[in-house]
DRENPA-3360 file (N, C-alpha, C; in nm, 2 decimals, always signed):
BEGIN
1 = DYTGVEAI = +4.08/-9.15/+1.85/+4.00/-9.22/+1.59/+4.09/-9.30/+1.57 ~ +3.94/-9.45/+1.53/+4.09/-9.54/+1.55/+4.08/-9.55/+1.35 ~ +4.02/-9.48/+1.30/+4.05/-9.49/+1.20/+4.23/-9.55/+1.15 ~ +4.18/-9.62/+1.00/+4.26/-9.76/+1.01/+4.36/-9.75/+1.06 ~ +4.24/-9.86/+1.18/+4.33/-9.92/+1.27/+4.35/-10.06/+1.15 ~ +4.42/-10.12/+1.23/+4.38/-10.35/+1.07/+4.49/-10.39/+1.18 ~ +4.52/-10.39/+1.27/+4.56/-10.52/+1.33/+4.61/-10.49/+1.45 ~ +4.52/-10.57/+1.54/+4.52/-10.62/+1.70/+4.49/-10.70/+1.79;
9 = GIDETSRK = +4.55/-10.66/+1.87/+4.57/-10.80/+1.96/+4.45/-10.81/+2.10 ~ +4.41/-10.96/+2.14/+4.29/-10.97/+2.21/+4.30/-11.07/+2.32 ~ +4.31/-11.05/+2.43/+4.38/-11.10/+2.50/+4.29/-11.07/+2.70 ~ +4.30/-11.20/+2.77/+4.21/-11.24/+2.88/+4.29/-11.17/+3.00 ~ +4.20/-11.12/+3.12/+4.34/-11.09/+3.19/+4.24/-11.11/+3.36 ~ +4.24/-11.10/+3.46/+4.17/-11.12/+3.60/+4.23/-11.12/+3.70 ~ +4.17/-11.09/+3.81/+4.30/-11.07/+3.90/+4.24/-11.22/+4.05 ~ +4.31/-11.35/+4.02/+4.31/-11.41/+4.03/+4.21/-11.52/+4.03;
17 = GHRYITVV = +4.18/-11.49/+3.92/+4.05/-11.57/+3.83/+3.93/-11.55/+3.86 ~ +3.90/-11.46/+3.93/+3.78/-11.37/+3.87/+3.79/-11.21/+3.81 ~ +3.68/-11.22/+3.77/+3.63/-11.15/+3.78/+3.71/-11.08/+3.59 ~ +3.64/-11.11/+3.53/+3.77/-11.18/+3.36/+3.72/-10.96/+3.28 ~ +3.85/-10.94/+3.26/+3.86/-10.82/+3.11/+3.89/-10.90/+2.99 ~ +3.85/-10.86/+2.91/+3.90/-10.86/+2.80/+3.98/-10.70/+2.73 ~ +4.11/-10.74/+2.69/+4.15/-10.60/+2.63/+4.17/-10.64/+2.48 ~ +4.15/-10.51/+2.43/+4.19/-10.49/+2.29/+4.33/-10.35/+2.24;
25 = ADLVERNV = +4.38/-10.38/+2.21/+4.51/-10.29/+2.14/+4.53/-10.33/+2.00 ~ +4.57/-10.25/+2.03/+4.57/-10.13/+1.88/+4.86/-10.21/+1.87 ~ +4.76/-10.32/+1.76/+4.92/-10.41/+1.74/+5.04/-10.26/+1.65 ~ +5.00/-10.21/+1.60/+5.09/-10.14/+1.53/+5.11/-9.99/+1.57 ~ +5.06/-9.90/+1.66/+5.04/-9.82/+1.78/+5.10/-9.89/+1.94 ~ +5.13/-9.98/+1.92/+5.06/-10.01/+2.07/+5.08/-9.94/+2.19 ~ +4.94/-9.90/+2.18/+4.83/-9.90/+2.26/+4.70/-9.98/+2.25 ~ +4.66/-9.97/+2.36/+4.49/-9.99/+2.49/+4.36/-9.90/+2.34;
33 = ICVVPGKD = +4.34/-9.97/+2.29/+4.17/-9.97/+2.33/+4.08/-10.02/+2.30 ~ +4.00/-10.05/+2.32/+3.91/-10.12/+2.44/+3.97/-10.23/+2.54 ~ +3.83/-10.23/+2.60/+3.86/-10.28/+2.80/+3.74/-10.25/+2.78 ~ +3.63/-10.42/+2.76/+3.50/-10.50/+2.84/+3.61/-10.62/+2.94 ~ +3.42/-10.57/+2.97/+3.39/-10.69/+3.08/+3.42/-10.87/+3.04 ~ +3.46/-10.98/+3.08/+3.41/-11.10/+3.02/+3.55/-11.12/+2.92 ~ +3.51/-11.25/+2.90/+3.63/-11.30/+2.77/+3.54/-11.39/+2.69 ~ +3.37/-11.43/+2.65/+3.33/-11.49/+2.58/+3.31/-11.40/+2.49;
41 = STTIKRFA = +3.26/-11.46/+2.28/+3.28/-11.36/+2.21/+3.20/-11.29/+2.24 ~ +3.06/-11.26/+2.36/+3.02/-11.08/+2.33/+3.17/-11.00/+2.36 ~ +3.24/-11.07/+2.42/+3.32/-10.89/+2.43/+3.37/-10.90/+2.28 ~ +3.39/-10.97/+2.17/+3.44/-10.92/+2.09/+3.33/-10.86/+1.99 ~ +3.18/-10.90/+2.03/+3.10/-10.79/+1.97/+3.09/-10.62/+2.03 ~ +3.11/-10.67/+2.15/+3.13/-10.50/+2.23/+3.23/-10.43/+2.18 ~ +3.28/-10.44/+2.18/+3.47/-10.41/+2.12/+3.42/-10.35/+1.98 ~ +3.41/-10.46/+1.92/+3.31/-10.40/+1.75/+3.25/-10.28/+1.78;
49 = RDFMDHNG = +3.14/-10.29/+1.86/+3.03/-10.16/+1.84/+3.15/-10.01/+1.90 ~ +3.29/-10.03/+1.98/+3.27/-9.95/+2.00/+3.39/-9.86/+2.02 ~ +3.48/-9.93/+1.86/+3.50/-9.91/+1.75/+3.48/-9.86/+1.63 ~ +3.35/-9.85/+1.58/+3.32/-9.86/+1.54/+3.22/-9.66/+1.56 ~ +3.21/-9.69/+1.70/+3.16/-9.54/+1.77/+3.27/-9.39/+1.75 ~ +3.43/-9.52/+1.73/+3.49/-9.41/+1.72/+3.66/-9.45/+1.62 ~ +3.48/-9.45/+1.53/+3.57/-9.46/+1.33/+3.65/-9.56/+1.33 ~ +3.60/-9.69/+1.42/+3.70/-9.77/+1.31/+3.61/-9.83/+1.28;
57 = DPDRVRLV = +3.67/-9.94/+1.13/+3.57/-10.00/+1.07/+3.62/-10.15/+1.08 ~ +3.58/-10.29/+1.10/+3.53/-10.38/+1.17/+3.62/-10.45/+1.05 ~ +3.54/-10.43/+0.89/+3.61/-10.50/+0.79/+3.72/-10.43/+0.72 ~ +3.79/-10.38/+0.82/+3.91/-10.30/+0.71/+4.07/-10.44/+0.81 ~ +4.02/-10.45/+0.93/+4.05/-10.54/+1.11/+4.16/-10.68/+1.03 ~ +4.26/-10.67/+0.90/+4.28/-10.79/+0.83/+4.36/-10.89/+0.91 ~ +4.39/-10.86/+1.08/+4.46/-10.99/+1.14/+4.49/-10.87/+1.25 ~ +4.45/-11.04/+1.35/+4.37/-11.01/+1.53/+4.47/-11.16/+1.57;
65 = TCDMSLGF = +4.51/-11.10/+1.65/+4.63/-11.21/+1.72/+4.58/-11.25/+1.86 ~ +4.55/-11.39/+1.91/+4.48/-11.45/+2.03/+4.52/-11.56/+2.03 ~ +4.47/-11.61/+2.19/+4.45/-11.76/+2.20/+4.40/-11.82/+2.16 ~ +4.35/-11.91/+2.25/+4.33/-12.04/+2.18/+4.12/-12.07/+2.25 ~ +4.07/-11.92/+2.28/+3.93/-11.93/+2.34/+3.84/-12.00/+2.18 ~ +3.79/-12.06/+2.23/+3.65/-12.07/+2.15/+3.59/-11.95/+2.10 ~ +3.56/-11.88/+2.25/+3.46/-11.75/+2.28/+3.56/-11.65/+2.14 ~ +3.66/-11.66/+2.16/+3.69/-11.53/+2.09/+3.68/-11.54/+1.96;
73 = AKGIRERL = +3.79/-11.70/+1.92/+3.67/-11.77/+1.76/+3.60/-11.75/+1.68 ~ +3.53/-11.74/+1.75/+3.36/-11.73/+1.73/+3.31/-11.58/+1.74 ~ +3.37/-11.49/+1.80/+3.33/-11.41/+1.78/+3.42/-11.29/+1.69 ~ +3.49/-11.30/+1.67/+3.60/-11.27/+1.53/+3.54/-11.31/+1.38 ~ +3.51/-11.45/+1.37/+3.45/-11.45/+1.26/+3.28/-11.39/+1.25 ~ +3.25/-11.39/+1.33/+3.09/-11.28/+1.32/+3.13/-11.10/+1.33 ~ +3.23/-11.04/+1.38/+3.28/-10.86/+1.46/+3.38/-10.85/+1.30 ~ +3.42/-10.94/+1.28/+3.57/-10.88/+1.23/+3.61/-11.03/+1.06;
81 = PNAARIID = +3.51/-10.95/+1.04/+3.49/-11.10/+0.91/+3.59/-11.14/+0.80 ~ +3.72/-11.06/+0.78/+3.74/-11.01/+0.70/+3.98/-11.04/+0.76 ~ +3.94/-11.10/+0.90/+4.08/-11.02/+0.96/+4.12/-11.21/+0.95 ~ +4.28/-11.21/+0.95/+4.28/-11.40/+0.96/+4.36/-11.33/+1.14 ~ +4.32/-11.49/+1.23/+4.34/-11.56/+1.28/+4.56/-11.58/+1.36 ~ +4.55/-11.49/+1.41/+4.66/-11.53/+1.45/+4.67/-11.65/+1.63 ~ +4.77/-11.76/+1.59/+4.76/-11.78/+1.75/+4.84/-11.81/+1.79 ~ +4.83/-11.72/+1.93/+4.97/-11.65/+1.97/+5.07/-11.81/+2.05;
89 = KFHVVKNC = +5.24/-11.77/+1.94/+5.29/-11.84/+1.95/+5.31/-11.94/+2.07 ~ +5.32/-11.80/+2.19/+5.35/-11.85/+2.35/+5.25/-11.93/+2.45 ~ +5.11/-11.85/+2.37/+4.96/-12.04/+2.36/+5.01/-12.10/+2.37 ~ +5.11/-12.15/+2.23/+5.09/-12.28/+2.18/+5.16/-12.38/+2.29 ~ +5.30/-12.35/+2.33/+5.38/-12.37/+2.38/+5.40/-12.37/+2.49 ~ +5.29/-12.29/+2.56/+5.26/-12.30/+2.69/+5.15/-12.40/+2.79 ~ +5.08/-12.44/+2.63/+4.98/-12.51/+2.68/+5.05/-12.66/+2.69 ~ +5.17/-12.68/+2.56/+5.27/-12.78/+2.57/+5.36/-12.82/+2.73;
97 = NDALDQVR = +5.35/-12.65/+2.74/+5.43/-12.64/+2.86/+5.32/-12.76/+2.93 ~ +5.24/-12.70/+2.95/+5.17/-12.76/+3.11/+5.13/-12.94/+3.11 ~ +5.06/-12.93/+2.96/+5.08/-13.10/+2.95/+5.22/-13.16/+2.96 ~ +5.33/-13.11/+2.96/+5.43/-13.18/+3.06/+5.41/-13.16/+3.18 ~ +5.43/-13.12/+3.24/+5.38/-13.09/+3.33/+5.32/-13.16/+3.39 ~ +5.16/-13.23/+3.36/+5.08/-13.33/+3.43/+5.14/-13.43/+3.41 ~ +5.25/-13.44/+3.29/+5.27/-13.57/+3.33/+5.37/-13.66/+3.37 ~ +5.45/-13.53/+3.40/+5.55/-13.50/+3.51/+5.43/-13.58/+3.72;
105 = RRESKTEG = +5.37/-13.50/+3.69/+5.26/-13.51/+3.79/+5.15/-13.64/+3.84 ~ +5.17/-13.67/+3.73/+5.09/-13.81/+3.71/+5.21/-13.93/+3.69 ~ +5.37/-13.93/+3.68/+5.44/-13.99/+3.66/+5.51/-14.06/+3.78 ~ +5.52/-13.93/+3.86/+5.58/-13.92/+3.99/+5.52/-13.92/+4.08 ~ +5.45/-14.05/+4.09/+5.32/-14.13/+4.16/+5.37/-14.21/+4.21 ~ +5.44/-14.29/+4.04/+5.51/-14.43/+4.09/+5.70/-14.45/+4.06 ~ +5.69/-14.32/+4.04/+5.83/-14.29/+4.00/+5.90/-14.23/+4.11 ~ +5.94/-14.24/+4.19/+5.99/-14.14/+4.31/+6.09/-13.99/+4.27;
113 = VLKKSRYL = +6.20/-14.05/+4.17/+6.31/-14.00/+4.16/+6.25/-13.82/+4.09 ~ +6.08/-13.83/+4.04/+6.07/-13.78/+4.01/+6.07/-13.65/+4.14 ~ +6.02/-13.73/+4.24/+6.02/-13.56/+4.32/+6.07/-13.48/+4.32 ~ +6.00/-13.33/+4.30/+6.04/-13.23/+4.36/+6.15/-13.17/+4.23 ~ +6.11/-13.19/+4.14/+6.15/-13.17/+4.03/+6.10/-13.11/+3.86 ~ +6.04/-13.05/+3.94/+5.90/-12.95/+3.86/+6.01/-12.92/+3.78 ~ +6.10/-12.75/+3.83/+6.11/-12.65/+3.78/+6.25/-12.68/+3.66 ~ +6.32/-12.80/+3.70/+6.43/-12.91/+3.64/+6.41/-12.96/+3.45;
121 = WLKNFQNL = +6.19/-12.95/+3.48/+6.12/-12.93/+3.35/+6.12/-12.78/+3.24 ~ +6.03/-12.76/+3.36/+5.95/-12.65/+3.27/+6.02/-12.49/+3.26 ~ +6.15/-12.52/+3.33/+6.20/-12.42/+3.29/+6.37/-12.46/+3.20 ~ +6.41/-12.36/+3.05/+6.52/-12.37/+3.01/+6.64/-12.40/+3.03 ~ +6.63/-12.51/+2.93/+6.77/-12.59/+3.05/+6.84/-12.46/+3.04 ~ +6.96/-12.38/+2.97/+7.08/-12.29/+2.99/+6.98/-12.16/+3.12 ~ +6.86/-12.16/+3.19/+6.84/-12.12/+3.29/+6.85/-12.11/+3.48 ~ +6.94/-12.31/+3.41/+6.90/-12.38/+3.51/+7.08/-12.31/+3.56;
129 = NKVQQIKQ = +7.07/-12.35/+3.69/+7.17/-12.35/+3.79/+7.31/-12.50/+3.68 ~ +7.44/-12.49/+3.77/+7.53/-12.66/+3.72/+7.44/-12.76/+3.79 ~ +7.38/-12.73/+3.95/+7.40/-12.88/+4.00/+7.22/-12.87/+3.93 ~ +7.15/-12.84/+3.90/+6.99/-12.86/+3.84/+7.07/-12.98/+3.72 ~ +7.12/-12.90/+3.62/+7.15/-12.90/+3.46/+7.20/-13.04/+3.50 ~ +7.27/-13.09/+3.56/+7.33/-13.22/+3.56/+7.23/-13.36/+3.61 ~ +7.17/-13.29/+3.72/+7.05/-13.39/+3.76/+6.96/-13.40/+3.68 ~ +6.90/-13.31/+3.57/+6.81/-13.24/+3.45/+6.87/-13.38/+3.36;
137 = MALSQLNL = +7.01/-13.36/+3.30/+7.02/-13.43/+3.23/+7.02/-13.58/+3.28 ~ +7.05/-13.65/+3.40/+7.11/-13.83/+3.45/+6.97/-13.77/+3.47 ~ +6.77/-13.73/+3.46/+6.68/-13.77/+3.49/+6.65/-13.80/+3.27 ~ +6.69/-13.74/+3.24/+6.65/-13.80/+3.10/+6.68/-13.84/+3.07 ~ +6.83/-13.93/+3.06/+6.88/-14.05/+3.10/+6.81/-14.16/+3.07 ~ +6.71/-14.15/+3.19/+6.63/-14.26/+3.25/+6.46/-14.23/+3.15 ~ +6.42/-14.42/+3.13/+6.33/-14.46/+3.06/+6.17/-14.37/+3.13 ~ +6.19/-14.24/+3.10/+6.06/-14.19/+3.13/+5.97/-14.14/+3.07;
145 = QTGRAYRM = +5.84/-14.12/+3.11/+5.77/-14.07/+3.00/+5.79/-13.87/+3.01 ~ +5.81/-13.85/+3.06/+5.83/-13.75/+3.15/+5.96/-13.69/+3.05 ~ +6.08/-13.75/+3.06/+6.17/-13.72/+2.97/+6.11/-13.72/+2.86 ~ +6.05/-13.78/+2.78/+6.03/-13.78/+2.60/+5.91/-13.66/+2.62 ~ +5.81/-13.67/+2.68/+5.76/-13.49/+2.74/+5.81/-13.40/+2.69 ~ +5.91/-13.41/+2.81/+6.01/-13.25/+2.76/+6.04/-13.21/+2.64 ~ +6.13/-13.36/+2.53/+6.18/-13.37/+2.48/+6.16/-13.27/+2.34 ~ +5.97/-13.35/+2.34/+5.83/-13.31/+2.25/+5.90/-13.16/+2.33;
153 = RLSLQNIY = +5.83/-13.14/+2.40/+5.83/-12.97/+2.42/+5.93/-12.88/+2.39 ~ +6.12/-12.94/+2.33/+6.17/-12.85/+2.31/+6.20/-12.89/+2.15 ~ +6.14/-12.99/+2.13/+6.08/-12.92/+1.96/+5.97/-12.88/+1.92 ~ +5.90/-12.90/+1.96/+5.77/-12.73/+1.97/+5.83/-12.60/+1.96 ~ +5.99/-12.56/+2.06/+6.07/-12.54/+2.08/+6.10/-12.43/+1.90 ~ +6.19/-12.59/+1.87/+6.24/-12.56/+1.76/+6.22/-12.50/+1.66 ~ +6.04/-12.50/+1.68/+5.99/-12.52/+1.54/+5.95/-12.36/+1.53 ~ +5.94/-12.33/+1.60/+5.92/-12.18/+1.63/+6.10/-12.10/+1.62;
161 = QNCETRED = +6.13/-12.18/+1.69/+6.29/-12.08/+1.63/+6.37/-12.11/+1.54 ~ +6.32/-12.23/+1.47/+6.36/-12.21/+1.29/+6.34/-12.24/+1.21 ~ +6.16/-12.23/+1.16/+6.17/-12.30/+1.07/+6.16/-12.07/+1.06 ~ +6.15/-12.10/+0.90/+6.17/-11.92/+0.87/+6.00/-11.90/+0.73 ~ +6.02/-12.06/+0.69/+5.82/-12.03/+0.59/+5.76/-12.10/+0.69 ~ +5.61/-12.08/+0.64/+5.50/-12.11/+0.70/+5.44/-12.23/+0.63 ~ +5.49/-12.26/+0.48/+5.55/-12.44/+0.39/+5.67/-12.56/+0.51 ~ +5.76/-12.52/+0.53/+5.87/-12.55/+0.65/+5.78/-12.62/+0.77;
169 = AELKLKEF = +5.75/-12.43/+0.81/+5.65/-12.49/+0.98/+5.55/-12.56/+0.94 ~ +5.47/-12.59/+0.82/+5.34/-12.72/+0.83/+5.42/-12.82/+0.82 ~ +5.48/-12.85/+0.77/+5.55/-13.00/+0.75/+5.64/-13.05/+0.90 ~ +5.71/-12.93/+0.91/+5.74/-12.95/+1.13/+5.65/-13.01/+1.18 ~ +5.57/-12.90/+1.20/+5.42/-12.95/+1.28/+5.35/-13.06/+1.26 ~ +5.31/-13.09/+1.10/+5.28/-13.26/+1.09/+5.32/-13.37/+1.13 ~ +5.51/-13.33/+1.13/+5.58/-13.49/+1.19/+5.56/-13.49/+1.32 ~ +5.59/-13.33/+1.35/+5.55/-13.36/+1.54/+5.41/-13.35/+1.60;
177 = CSWLMHAR = +5.33/-13.35/+1.49/+5.15/-13.42/+1.52/+5.14/-13.59/+1.60 ~ +5.25/-13.65/+1.47/+5.24/-13.78/+1.40/+5.34/-13.84/+1.57 ~ +5.40/-13.82/+1.56/+5.52/-13.82/+1.68/+5.45/-13.85/+1.80 ~ +5.37/-13.70/+1.91/+5.25/-13.71/+1.96/+5.16/-13.78/+1.99 ~ +5.08/-13.78/+1.88/+4.97/-13.91/+1.83/+5.02/-14.05/+1.84 ~ +5.15/-14.11/+1.80/+5.18/-14.20/+1.83/+5.29/-14.28/+2.01 ~ +5.31/-14.17/+2.08/+5.38/-14.17/+2.18/+5.36/-14.24/+2.30 ~ +5.16/-14.27/+2.27/+5.16/-14.35/+2.36/+5.13/-14.20/+2.54;
185 = IPEMKRVA = +5.18/-14.15/+2.55/+5.17/-14.06/+2.59/+5.04/-13.92/+2.59 ~ +4.92/-13.96/+2.71/+4.79/-13.92/+2.64/+4.74/-13.77/+2.69 ~ +4.80/-13.79/+2.82/+4.85/-13.58/+2.79/+4.92/-13.49/+2.65 ~ +5.01/-13.52/+2.65/+5.06/-13.49/+2.48/+5.04/-13.55/+2.35 ~ +4.93/-13.63/+2.40/+4.78/-13.67/+2.26/+4.66/-13.52/+2.26 ~ +4.71/-13.48/+2.40/+4.60/-13.40/+2.38/+4.63/-13.24/+2.32 ~ +4.78/-13.19/+2.30/+4.87/-13.12/+2.24/+4.87/-13.16/+2.07 ~ +4.90/-13.24/+2.03/+4.85/-13.26/+1.89/+4.74/-13.22/+1.84;
193 = KMIRNHWE = +4.64/-13.27/+1.90/+4.50/-13.29/+1.91/+4.46/-13.10/+1.91 ~ +4.50/-13.03/+2.02/+4.48/-12.90/+1.97/+4.53/-12.82/+1.89 ~ +4.68/-12.85/+1.93/+4.76/-12.84/+1.76/+4.61/-12.81/+1.62 ~ +4.63/-12.94/+1.66/+4.50/-13.00/+1.46/+4.40/-12.83/+1.45 ~ +4.30/-12.87/+1.57/+4.21/-12.80/+1.57/+4.24/-12.65/+1.52 ~ +4.39/-12.59/+1.55/+4.38/-12.44/+1.56/+4.47/-12.46/+1.39 ~ +4.45/-12.53/+1.33/+4.56/-12.55/+1.22/+4.60/-12.40/+1.19 ~ +4.54/-12.33/+1.10/+4.54/-12.25/+1.08/+4.60/-12.11/+1.08;
201 = GILNYWTY = +4.49/-12.10/+1.27/+4.59/-12.02/+1.33/+4.69/-12.01/+1.34 ~ +4.81/-12.12/+1.41/+4.87/-12.16/+1.47/+4.95/-12.10/+1.37 ~ +4.95/-12.19/+1.25/+5.05/-12.14/+1.12/+5.04/-11.96/+1.08 ~ +4.95/-11.95/+1.08/+4.93/-11.80/+1.03/+5.06/-11.66/+1.12 ~ +5.11/-11.80/+1.21/+5.19/-11.68/+1.33/+5.32/-11.67/+1.19 ~ +5.38/-11.74/+1.10/+5.45/-11.78/+1.01/+5.43/-11.72/+0.88 ~ +5.29/-11.67/+0.88/+5.26/-11.60/+0.73/+5.26/-11.44/+0.82 ~ +5.29/-11.42/+0.87/+5.24/-11.25/+0.98/+5.39/-11.19/+1.10;
209 = RRTNALLE = +5.41/-11.30/+1.11/+5.49/-11.29/+1.23/+5.46/-11.16/+1.36 ~ +5.34/-11.24/+1.40/+5.26/-11.16/+1.52/+5.31/-11.28/+1.65 ~ +5.24/-11.16/+1.75/+5.22/-11.21/+1.88/+5.23/-11.17/+1.96 ~ +5.14/-11.23/+2.09/+5.02/-11.11/+2.12/+5.11/-11.04/+2.29 ~ +5.26/-11.00/+2.28/+5.43/-11.07/+2.35/+5.29/-10.95/+2.37 ~ +5.28/-10.78/+2.34/+5.23/-10.66/+2.37/+5.12/-10.66/+2.49 ~ +5.04/-10.80/+2.48/+4.88/-10.80/+2.56/+5.00/-10.82/+2.65 ~ +5.06/-10.93/+2.64/+5.01/-11.02/+2.84/+5.16/-10.91/+2.94;
217 = GLN = +5.24/-10.80/+2.84/+5.34/-10.71/+2.86/+5.19/-10.65/+2.92 ~ +5.10/-10.56/+2.86/+5.04/-10.42/+2.95/+4.93/-10.53/+3.07 ~ +4.94/-10.67/+3.03/+4.78/-10.73/+3.12/+4.92/-10.74/+3.27;
% end
């Protein structure tokens, strides 16, 4: 019986990139309430039908955590009309992390010092051993796009860690996106465009303070 369920999380998962399923969980009771095949907007339609079959009211769902899937966004707009969509912060940072790795791979073709340095940039500094920290600091002093992209990723993490209000986060994210757009690093410019394209959903994190961590663990 899903009467009263108002906060849900949605995420897709697969086995080695094949046969996707979409998992829906009640964020309050912290349990799975629906699993459907696929990962497009029709999965939200099928969830809403199943939800109503168990006394759930799609109009009463007030918030949904999810990733940046356009299919999910479309399904939520159509089937959960009163829900605020919250883009999961871990997906935003992961997108930036992926862009950083793309910069490193591109630049390593001409900068030999970047060979075999992938985890020096992707791991948090405190999780590196002493030798790795020394090497990472030395590379960061060089005039490399990878080093600049790394500092951008740290800046995004700091926004999530240190901003207390939506207004503060909005100001910092505007400055962050402006920095990326003027940095002449195409991979990071795409990150700025991604953030701008999902502006409200990303800022909704600071309004509701919800993430998809429960879904990540369940998957």
